[in-house]
N, C-alpha and C positions, 0 to 999 in steps of 0.2 A: 377471509382470514389474513391474507397477505396485507390488505389495507388496514384492517382493524388493529394488527399488531406491528405494522410498519416493517414487514419482513421483505427483504428484497427478492424480486422475482428472477433477477438475472445472475444469481450466485448459486453455488453449490452449498447446500445447507447441512452443516454438521451439528446434529442436535444432542444435547445433554439435558435429560429431563428427570426431575426427582429432587431427592433432598440435597441441600447445599450445605453440608456439614464437614467437620474436620475428617471423618472417616472417608469422605469422598475425594479426598486430595484436592480441594478447591484451590489451594495456593499454587499447585502444580498445574492445575487446569489453566489458571490465569497466566502462568509462565509460558505455557505451550501456546495459548491463544496469541500472547504477545510475540512470541518467537515466530509465528505464522503470519505476521502483519504484511509481509511482502507478497504473499499469495493472494492476488487480487480477486481471483474467482472463488475463494473460500470464504464463507461467512459462518460464525459460530453462534448458534441459538441456544441459550440457556434458559431453561424453564424450571422454576421450583422455588422452594423457600427453605429456610432452616437457619441455623446458627451463623452461618457465613454469608447469608444473603446481603446484608447491609455492607459487609466488607467488600463483597464482590461488586455491588453497586457503587460504592465509593471509588473503588479501583477504576471501573469504566469511566466515571465522570472525571476523575482527577488525572487519569493518564490519557484522556482523549482517545479511547479505544473505539475505533470505527469499523472493526471487522467483527464485532460481536453485539448481541442484543441480549439483555437480561429482562425476562418476564417473570413477574411473581406468579405464584400458582394460578392456574386456569381451571375452569370446569373440565371434567374428564371428556365430555363429548368434544370440546374445542381442542383439548390436548390430541385427542384422536385425529382430528382434522389437521393439526399442525404436523403431527408425525408423518402423516401421508403425503405432505408436500416437502418432507425432508429428504435427504439423499444418503446420509451416512449417520449411524448412531455412535455415540461416544460413551465409553465407560472409563471412569477414573476411580482409582482407589488409593488411599494414603500409602505411600511406600513403607511405612513403619508397620504395617500389618505382618503378623508372623503365622497366621492361620489361613487356610483357604477360604475364599469368600465368593459367593455367587450372587452378584448384583441382579436382582430381579428386573430392572429396567431393560435388560437385554431381551427378555421375552417380547416385549412391546416392539423392539426394533426388529426382531426377527419375524414377528407376525406381519410387519409391514414391509417385508422384503429388503430391509436395510442391511448393507454390510456394516461392520463395526470396526472401530479402532479402540482396543483395550490397552489403556495405560494403567498398569497395576503394579502391585508389590511383586516380589520374586516367588511368593508362595501360592498365590492365586493361580488356578489353572484355566480359567475362563478364556483368557488371551490365547493360550496354547490350543485349546479346543477350537477356537475360532479359526486360528491359523491352519491348523492340521486338517480342518474340514472346509477349508477355503471359503470361509464367509467373513474373514477379518484379518486384521493384523493386530500384533501385540508388541509392546515395549514396556520398559520400566517407566514408572510415572515420571521420573525425573529425566528421562532421555529425550530432550527436545529435538535433537537431530533426527532420531528414528520417527517421532511423532511428525515432524515436518515432512519427512520423506513419504510417509503413509498418506497424508493429506494431498500431497502432490500426486501420488499413485491414484487416489480415488477421485480425482478430477476427471478421470477417464471414464466416460459413460459405459463403455463396454465392460470394463472391470467392474464397475458398480453393479451393473445389471446382473452379470454372471454371479458375483458374489451375493447379491441380494436374493437370487434364486436359490443358491446354495443355503443361505441363511434360513429361508423359509423351510426348505426340505429338511434341514437338520432339526429345526423346531419340531416338525411334524413326526419325524423319524424317532428323535430322542427325548422330547420334552412333552409329548402329549400325556394327558392324565392316565391313561391305562398303562403306558410303559413306565411312567414315573412311580405309579402306585405299585407295580410289580417289583420295581427296583427296590423301593423302600421295604 
């Protein structure tokens, strides 16, 4: 998988997988990736398709972005393999949202013991849930300084490992089918 997709083996992989559209705050994902260029250990892996795919591709090419890789949609089995070699999951939501949003991609991250950085609007509570349960960090989508600081923190393997364990535990405790069914 590393060789097939040209994924670096010597970097901490921050993965964003799923739809690449306006609701995901792709413009801010780009700004944050660019802002993190100086963090040589961090690499941003973006997998997906959507209305902003070509925009994102053009940006990588024209701005000579070398700390990120964009891969168009892949088969589910290969995505599952890619997420297993990743270190941190990314959630981005457009800052203009005014209602809470639960991005389902977080469940894949949690299932694979990944800590998360949630860069969201002020109304979504997924970032607060991640922070309060010690499986991630959150900031406003437009807060590049906070995002940068969280990327730096998650370069630490001990922090990633503990938060990853907490992520999986929270998934099992709060988001399994029986519990979710009963809550609904």
